[in-house]
C-alpha positions as CSV (number, residue, x, y, z in Angstrom):
1,M,116.0,205.2,35.6
2,C,119.1,206.4,33.8
3,T,122.9,206.1,34.1
4,S,125.7,208.5,33.0
5,I,129.4,207.6,32.9
6,S,132.6,209.6,32.1
7,I,135.9,208.0,31.1
8,Q,139.2,209.4,29.8
9,A,141.6,208.2,27.2
10,T,145.4,208.1,27.6
11,N,145.7,211.6,26.1
12,Q,143.1,212.7,28.8
13,D,140.3,213.3,26.2
14,V,136.9,212.7,27.9
15,F,134.1,210.4,26.6
16,W,130.8,210.8,28.3
17,G,127.5,209.0,27.8
18,R,124.1,208.1,29.3
19,T,121.3,205.6,29.0
20,M,117.8,207.1,28.7
21,D,115.7,204.6,30.7
22,F,112.0,205.1,31.0
23,T,108.6,203.3,30.5
24,F,107.9,204.7,27.0
25,D,109.4,204.8,23.5
26,P,111.3,208.1,23.3
27,F,110.9,208.0,19.5
28,K,107.2,207.5,19.2
29,A,105.4,210.4,17.4
30,S,104.1,212.1,20.5
31,V,107.6,212.3,22.0
32,D,109.6,212.8,18.8
33,S,113.1,212.7,20.3
34,K,115.8,213.8,17.8
35,I,119.1,215.5,17.5
36,T,118.7,219.3,17.6
37,A,121.4,222.0,17.4
38,Y,121.3,225.7,18.0
39,P,123.9,228.3,16.9
40,K,125.6,230.9,19.1
41,G,123.5,234.1,19.3
42,Y,120.2,232.4,18.8
43,K,117.1,233.7,20.6
44,L,115.6,230.9,22.7
45,K,112.1,231.2,24.0
46,G,111.6,229.2,27.1
47,L,108.4,228.5,29.0
48,H,108.7,231.6,31.3
49,Q,111.9,233.3,30.1
50,S,113.8,234.0,26.9
51,W,117.6,234.3,26.4
52,Q,120.2,234.4,23.7
53,T,122.7,231.6,23.3
54,K,126.3,232.3,24.2
55,F,127.5,229.0,22.8
56,A,126.3,226.7,20.0
57,F,124.9,223.4,21.5
58,A,123.4,220.2,20.3
59,G,121.6,217.2,22.0
60,I,118.6,215.1,22.2
61,N,115.3,217.0,22.9
62,V,111.6,216.2,23.2
63,N,108.8,217.4,21.0
64,S,111.1,220.1,19.4
65,S,111.1,221.9,22.8
66,L,113.9,223.2,25.0
67,F,113.6,220.0,27.1
68,F,116.9,218.4,26.3
69,N,117.6,215.0,27.8
70,D,121.3,215.4,27.2
71,G,123.7,217.4,25.0
72,I,127.0,219.2,24.4
73,N,128.1,222.7,23.7
74,S,130.9,224.3,21.6
75,A,133.0,224.9,24.8
76,G,133.0,221.2,25.5
77,I,130.5,221.1,28.3
78,V,128.4,217.9,28.2
79,G,125.6,216.8,30.5
80,D,122.1,215.4,31.1
81,A,119.0,215.3,33.2
82,Q,118.0,212.2,35.2
83,Y,115.0,211.2,37.4
84,L,115.4,211.9,41.1
85,E,112.5,211.2,43.5
86,E,113.9,213.7,46.1
87,A,113.8,216.7,43.8
88,S,111.8,219.7,44.9
89,W,110.3,223.0,43.7
90,T,108.8,226.1,45.1
91,T,106.8,229.2,44.1
92,L,108.1,232.2,42.4
93,E,107.3,234.3,45.5
94,D,109.3,232.0,47.7
95,L,112.3,232.2,45.4
96,K,112.2,236.0,45.4
97,K,112.1,236.0,49.3
98,R,115.2,233.8,49.2
99,S,117.0,235.9,46.6
100,L,117.0,233.0,44.1
101,K,116.5,233.2,40.4
102,P,113.8,230.9,39.0
103,I,114.6,228.1,36.5
104,I,112.4,225.4,35.1
105,G,113.8,221.8,35.6
106,E,112.9,220.6,32.1
107,E,115.0,223.5,30.6
108,V,118.1,223.2,32.8
109,V,120.2,221.2,30.3
110,A,119.4,223.7,27.4
111,Y,120.0,226.7,29.7
112,V,123.4,225.4,30.9
113,L,124.7,224.3,27.5
114,S,123.6,227.6,25.9
115,N,125.1,229.9,28.6
116,F,128.2,228.4,30.3
117,G,131.7,227.5,29.1
118,S,133.1,226.0,32.2
119,I,132.2,223.9,35.3
120,A,133.2,226.8,37.5
121,E,130.6,229.1,35.8
122,I,127.9,226.5,36.3
123,K,128.7,226.1,40.0
124,K,128.6,229.9,40.5
125,A,125.4,230.4,38.6
126,F,123.4,227.5,40.2
127,S,124.2,228.6,43.8
128,N,121.7,231.4,42.9
129,F,119.0,229.4,41.2
130,G,115.9,227.6,42.4
131,Q,113.4,225.4,40.6
132,I,110.0,226.9,40.1
133,K,107.1,224.5,40.2
134,T,105.2,224.6,36.9
135,N,103.8,222.2,34.3
136,Y,105.7,221.8,31.0
137,P,103.2,221.5,28.1
138,D,105.6,220.0,25.5
139,W,106.2,217.0,27.8
140,D,102.6,216.7,29.0
141,H,101.5,216.5,25.4
142,A,104.0,213.7,24.7
143,D,101.7,211.0,26.3
144,T,104.4,209.4,28.4
145,G,102.3,208.7,31.5
146,I,104.7,210.8,33.6
147,P,103.3,214.3,34.5
148,T,105.4,217.4,34.9
149,P,107.1,218.9,36.7
150,I,109.4,215.8,36.5
151,P,111.6,215.3,39.5
152,M,115.2,215.4,38.2
153,H,118.8,216.1,39.0
154,Y,121.6,217.1,36.5
155,T,125.2,216.3,35.8
156,F,127.7,218.2,33.7
157,S,131.3,217.4,32.6
158,D,134.1,219.1,30.7
159,N,137.0,217.9,28.6
160,F,139.4,218.2,31.5
161,G,137.8,215.5,33.6
162,N,135.8,217.9,35.8
163,S,132.2,216.9,36.7
164,I,129.5,218.3,38.9
165,V,126.0,217.1,40.0
166,L,123.2,219.6,40.6
167,E,120.4,218.4,42.9
168,P,117.4,220.7,43.6
169,V,116.5,219.2,46.9
170,D,116.4,222.2,49.2
171,K,112.9,223.6,48.6
172,G,113.9,224.1,44.9
173,A,117.5,225.3,45.7
174,F,120.4,223.3,44.4
175,K,122.9,221.2,46.3
176,I,126.1,221.1,44.2
177,Y,128.6,218.3,44.3
178,D,131.9,217.6,42.6
179,S,131.3,214.4,40.8
180,I,133.3,211.2,40.3
181,G,132.0,211.0,36.8
182,V,129.1,208.6,37.5
183,M,125.4,209.3,38.2
184,T,122.2,207.2,38.4
185,N,119.0,208.0,40.2
186,S,117.7,208.1,43.8
187,P,118.8,208.3,46.5
188,Q,120.7,211.7,46.5
189,Y,124.2,211.8,45.2
190,S,125.8,212.0,48.7
191,W,124.2,208.7,49.6
192,H,125.7,207.0,46.6
193,L,129.2,208.2,47.6
194,D,128.7,206.8,51.1
195,N,127.4,203.5,49.7
196,L,130.7,203.0,47.8
197,R,132.3,202.3,51.2
198,N,130.4,199.0,51.3
199,Y,132.3,197.7,48.4
200,L,135.9,198.3,49.4
201,Y,136.7,194.6,48.7
202,L,136.2,194.9,44.9
203,T,139.3,194.6,42.8
204,N,140.3,194.4,39.1
205,H,142.5,191.3,39.7
206,N,141.8,187.7,40.5
207,R,142.1,186.7,44.1
208,G,143.4,183.2,43.2
209,H,142.6,181.5,46.5
210,H,141.8,182.0,50.1
211,Q,143.7,180.0,52.7
212,L,140.9,179.9,55.2
213,T,142.6,177.4,57.6
214,A,145.7,175.2,57.5
215,N,143.6,172.5,56.0
216,L,141.2,174.5,53.9
217,D,142.4,176.4,50.8
218,I,139.5,177.7,48.7
219,Q,140.4,178.1,45.1
220,Q,138.7,180.5,42.8
221,I,136.4,179.3,40.0
222,E,137.8,180.3,36.6
223,S,138.2,184.1,36.5
224,G,136.7,187.3,37.8
225,S,137.0,186.6,41.5
226,G,138.1,190.2,42.2
227,L,134.5,191.3,41.4
228,L,132.7,188.8,43.5
229,G,129.9,190.6,45.2
230,L,129.5,193.3,42.4
231,P,125.7,193.9,42.5
232,G,124.0,192.8,39.3
233,D,120.5,194.1,39.6
234,Y,119.2,197.3,37.9
235,T,118.3,199.4,40.9
236,A,120.0,202.9,40.9
237,P,122.4,202.0,43.8
238,S,123.5,198.8,42.1
239,R,124.0,200.6,38.7
240,F,126.0,203.3,40.5
241,I,128.3,200.7,42.0
242,R,128.7,198.8,38.8
243,S,129.3,201.9,36.7
244,T,131.9,203.3,39.1
245,F,134.0,200.2,39.5
246,L,133.9,199.0,35.9
247,S,134.6,202.5,34.5
248,K,137.5,203.0,36.9
249,F,138.9,199.5,36.2
250,L,139.1,200.0,32.5
251,A,142.5,199.3,30.9
252,P,144.2,202.4,29.4
253,F,142.9,203.1,25.9
254,E,143.8,205.4,23.0
255,R,141.3,208.2,22.1
256,Q,140.3,206.4,18.9
257,Q,138.9,203.6,21.1
258,G,137.0,206.0,23.3
259,I,133.4,205.5,22.0
260,T,133.9,201.7,21.8
261,Q,135.2,201.6,25.4
262,L,132.5,203.8,26.7
263,Y,129.8,201.6,25.0
264,N,131.4,198.5,26.5
265,V,131.1,199.9,30.0
266,F,127.5,200.8,29.4
267,K,126.5,197.3,28.4
268,S,126.4,196.3,32.0
269,V,123.6,198.9,32.8
270,M,121.5,198.8,29.7
271,I,118.0,197.5,30.6
272,P,116.3,195.2,28.1
273,Q,112.5,195.4,27.7
274,G,110.6,192.9,29.9
275,I,112.7,192.5,33.0
276,E,111.5,195.6,34.9
277,H,107.7,195.6,34.9
278,V,106.3,198.4,37.0
279,N,104.3,195.9,39.0
280,D,103.2,192.2,38.8
281,H,99.9,193.2,37.0
282,S,101.4,195.6,34.4
283,E,102.7,195.1,30.9
284,T,104.5,198.4,31.2
285,C,108.3,198.1,31.9
286,D,111.2,200.3,32.4
287,Y,113.9,199.9,29.8
288,T,116.8,201.7,28.0
289,G,115.1,203.6,25.1
290,Y,118.5,204.9,23.8
291,W,122.1,205.2,24.6
292,S,124.1,208.3,23.7
293,G,127.8,208.6,23.8
294,Y,129.8,211.9,23.4
295,D,133.3,212.4,22.1
296,V,133.7,215.6,24.1
297,A,137.0,216.8,22.4
298,Q,135.4,216.4,18.9
299,R,132.0,217.7,20.1
300,T,130.4,214.6,18.5
301,I,127.3,212.7,19.5
302,Y,126.7,209.0,18.9
303,I,123.2,207.7,19.6
304,Q,121.9,204.1,19.5
305,P,118.1,203.5,19.9
306,E,116.8,200.4,21.7
307,D,115.3,198.9,18.5
308,C,118.5,199.0,16.5
309,P,122.3,198.5,17.1
310,T,123.1,201.1,14.4
311,M,124.4,204.4,15.7
312,T,123.6,207.9,14.4
313,K,126.5,210.4,14.4
314,F,126.3,214.1,14.7
315,S,129.2,216.6,15.0
316,L,128.6,220.1,16.4
317,S,130.3,223.0,14.7
318,E,130.7,226.2,16.6
319,N,130.2,228.0,13.3
320,I,126.7,226.8,12.6
321,T,124.4,229.7,11.7
322,E,120.9,228.2,12.0
323,K,118.9,225.6,13.9
324,I,119.6,222.1,12.7
325,T,117.5,218.9,13.4
326,Q,118.5,215.3,12.6
327,P,116.4,212.2,13.1
328,I,117.8,209.1,14.7
329,S,118.3,206.1,12.4
330,H,116.3,203.0,13.2
331,T,117.7,201.0,10.2
332,F,119.8,198.0,11.0
333,K,123.0,198.1,9.0
334,V,125.6,195.3,8.7
335,N,128.9,195.2,6.8
336,E,129.0,192.0,4.7
């Protein structure tokens, strides 16, 4: 359960964000989510492969591992991983037979951000990749109740308004879509695009009234009649519809308003604890553990945890020379 949204200011600068929705606290000691940054030219040791970073990058990772939930690089590529029931994997032998290079799903975000400087490069590379099925110890040790490999898909955007979705649904191989700048969870991305056709009637203006017959003129109640029928539940299809229309209906805004406007759109899909129990006998519930917003042009991350409205800010410099880690603030601060 997650949502990502991309919006653009009047100067075309991109602001991108995501909710991290799951059934556990992403900041508990066994998960230890925090901001981590790596410099260009740094040797990364993955689970089954090692590589040297071509770009500095930063984001939110798990257990000090290369499993990044989301992040940004010095070239202005930003993206995340989200749950997808339809995701698939295969064996190394099968990938070799199909002339596909192996990649581990939990390391996709780190691999993309450390290696690619454009959406075109990502598209080209992932037409030759396939997900290999393997456990990921750093996550399995995190005591989340969700075993690896985790079924996921991935989205990436740049600062020119281009976005893609990568879905490993073809026996580990990726289907690649140009994105409208919104993503949630299952079903697959193409289904969500088709589902938009069921909401053609939604508008960003009041309808006023409907002259149903000569003698029956139905007047709107107060305001907001253009969005009558906008789904309000927290299923992935409904969050996709809500995120799409609300983000596209935003009034023009200046870049200095970007993070605020991005956060305002996300308010409609943030899930409070207690309203999404996994079943009627369980105390466990799905909820938004954190929200992260990215000022892509400034390579800056803002992250707000579920237990505190205060945001932690981190700006990535392409000139960093060592690995940097920064914890997320959970201290409630108020200007008085």
